[in-house]
C-alpha angles and dihedrals in degrees: 000000000000116000116268115257113253118237114250124215088254090057090051091050091053091052094054114108123238094263091055092047091052090047088052090054092050091049089050089062094048109277120128127218087254089055091050091049090053091049093054092037096239138117115279089240089070091059089054088052089060083075104031104036104023092245129146105074091129090057099050096096091047093049091047091055092044092051091048090050090052098043101036105019098041092228112155105158111113093216092054091046091049090054090052091049093048091056091054102039117109127185117249120250130235125235089271092055096252122130111267120241116247130201111247119234095214116097114226122230114189123228088260091058097253114141138151134193127181132188133183136205097295095052091040089062090058095047100269089272091169089070095054096081090052092053093043092051091046089053092049091052096044095244132157123238143197131189140204122211132192120211140150110288090240091057093070119088096209125053121257113287095016112159088213089063103042111000115211098001103085089134089065094067110105121188118206131208092241091066093259125122134207119218129180126218119199132007140184088262093057096035097251124220130315105255092210092055091047091048088056089053090053091049090050088053091056093256093307104139093184092055092048092052092044091051092052092049092050094044092051092048097246103119137024117261092245093051117129120215111219101178133020134188128184124197129188136195142170113263116236 
């Protein structure tokens, strides 16, 4: 059997869907995938999936109008481009023709102040931006918050269950089979953290929630400076 012909870069380009091609054109004039994600109000991982998973059909009209605004209208401001994209974004349809459900980006806080937001490895890499609205709203409402992090066991400074690390919440240490460990910091019993103060930390970190949490853990001597957070959860409640 003759060897299979290797795909050339030209072949790959032909196979790219229209969303990916439009994203390429926007990148050619200076916009990053993160910029494009902000314009269409989605996570940057979705833009990458234009290339890897053939996604993005629902955003083609929006990207076409955005590209026209950049090339013909001279519009470069991300907020203005996002407004253009929003007016031309339609939800995808299911096989039956109905509009597909989409996961909302807003994080809900109940009237009693109870709210929870969780992110995994993919969102961690982009700064856990989905958690920022939760923290900002908690700060606005004067709530308290706590968070749980997951790291390699060796990344923690104190041994598992140490009262120096998390006083009074030994039961909240969870050990995983992949040699990582979850530890919680703050609770309604201990008073938790002031959401407003934590929101200021996030703002100082340029909106990067992961970096703000990492900085607090390092400053308070709980994790090593080179530690890598793999999962993060934030919880809020109304102080008594």
